[in-house]
C-alpha positions in Angstrom: -9.4 16.4 1.8 -8.2 12.9 1.0 -4.6 12.5 -0.2 -2.1 9.8 -1.1 -0.5 8.6 2.2 1.4 5.6 0.8 2.5 3.8 -2.2 3.3 0.3 -2.8 5.6 -1.1 -5.5 5.3 -4.8 -6.6 8.7 -6.4 -7.6 9.7 -9.6 -9.2 13.2 -9.2 -7.8 13.5 -7.4 -4.6 17.2 -6.8 -4.6 17.1 -5.4 -8.1 14.2 -3.1 -7.4 15.9 -1.8 -4.2 19.1 -1.1 -6.2 17.2 0.6 -8.9 15.1 2.9 -6.6 18.0 3.7 -4.3 20.2 4.4 -7.3 17.7 6.5 -9.0 16.1 8.5 -6.2 18.2 7.9 -3.2 15.3 6.2 -1.4 16.0 4.4 1.8 14.6 0.9 1.8 14.5 -1.2 4.9 12.9 -4.6 5.6 9.8 -4.3 7.8 10.4 -6.1 11.0 7.1 -7.3 12.1 6.4 -9.9 14.7 3.7 -12.6 14.9 1.3 -9.9 16.3 1.7 -7.6 13.4 2.7 -10.0 10.6 1.7 -8.4 7.2 -0.4 -10.7 4.9 -1.2 -10.4 1.4 -4.7 -8.9 0.5 -4.6 -11.3 -2.6 -3.8 -14.6 -0.8 -4.0 -14.0 3.0 -0.5 -15.5 3.2 2.1 -13.7 5.2 4.6 -11.5 3.1 8.0 -10.0 3.5 7.7 -6.2 3.1 10.2 -3.4 2.8 9.5 0.2 3.9 10.5 3.0 1.5 11.4 6.5 3.0 11.5 9.4 0.7 12.6 13.0 1.1 11.3 16.1 -0.7 13.7 18.6 -2.5 14.4 20.4 0.8 15.4 17.0 2.6 12.2 16.9 4.7 10.3 13.5 5.0 7.8 12.9 2.3 5.2 10.3 1.2 6.7 6.9 2.0 5.8 3.5 0.6 6.5 -0.1 0.5 8.2 -2.6 -1.7 7.0 -6.2 -1.8 7.1 -9.4 -3.9 4.6 -9.2 -6.7 1.4 -11.1 -5.8 -0.2 -11.4 -9.3 1.3 -11.1 -12.7 -0.9 -7.9 -13.4 -0.2 -6.3 -10.2 1.0 -2.7 -10.6 2.1 0.2 -8.3 -0.8 1.0 -5.9 -1.3 4.5 -4.4 -3.1 4.4 -0.9 -5.4 7.3 -0.3 -6.5 8.2 3.2 -10.2 8.4 4.0 -12.2 8.6 7.1 -14.0 5.2 6.7 -13.1 2.5 4.1 -16.7 1.1 4.5 -18.2 4.4 3.6 -15.7 5.0 0.8 -16.2 1.5 -0.6 -19.9 2.4 -1.1 -18.9 5.6 -2.8 -16.6 3.7 -5.3 -19.4 1.6 -6.2 -21.9 4.3 -6.5 -19.6 6.4 -8.9 -19.1 3.3 -11.2 -15.8 1.9 -9.7 -15.2 -1.6 -8.4 -14.3 -2.8 -5.0 -11.4 -5.4 -5.7 -10.8 -6.9 -2.2 -12.6 -6.9 1.1 -11.5 -4.7 4.0 -8.0 -5.9 5.0 -6.4 -5.2 8.4 -2.7 -4.1 8.8 -2.3 -4.9 12.5 -1.7 -1.9 14.7 -1.8 0.5 11.8 -5.2 0.5 9.9 -7.4 -1.1 7.3 -7.5 -0.9 3.5 -9.5 -1.9 0.4 -8.3 -2.3 -2.9 -10.4 -0.6 -5.5 -10.6 0.2 -9.3 -11.8 3.5 -10.8 -14.0 3.9 -13.8 -10.8 3.8 -16.2 -9.6 0.4 -14.8 -6.8 2.0 -12.7 -6.2 0.3 -9.4 -5.9 2.2 -6.0 -6.4 1.5 -2.5 -8.3 3.5 0.2 -6.7 3.6 3.6 -8.2 4.2 7.1 -5.7 4.6 10.0 -6.7 2.6 13.1 -4.1 1.6 15.7 -6.5 -1.0 17.2 -6.7 -2.9 13.8 -6.0 -6.7 14.1 
């Protein structure tokens, strides 16, 4: 069964957001240290972006669903949940067949996988994620 595997929080002020989420939930937030080979790029603009990895723990102290923090790319950008699927291509078709919208083409995260931004029938945005260590 598909489940949420990552969340992404856009921010207008990264330091303010880090302080808020660390203070509220104790989340550990560290800058992603990519190199030229695995530089993250914006799905909206295709430009390189700075990214912070968010680590969370459950109520027993075990590692839980993690996420990311990034500079807001568009004024209307909200929190995005990434849902694991076996194929972003197949699930993109399912999204359309069920009345949703595909908002972006397949986008690679080098060495990690691919994602597609989507919108459900209620105008809520989400992303589908396919793990693929050979993604470029």
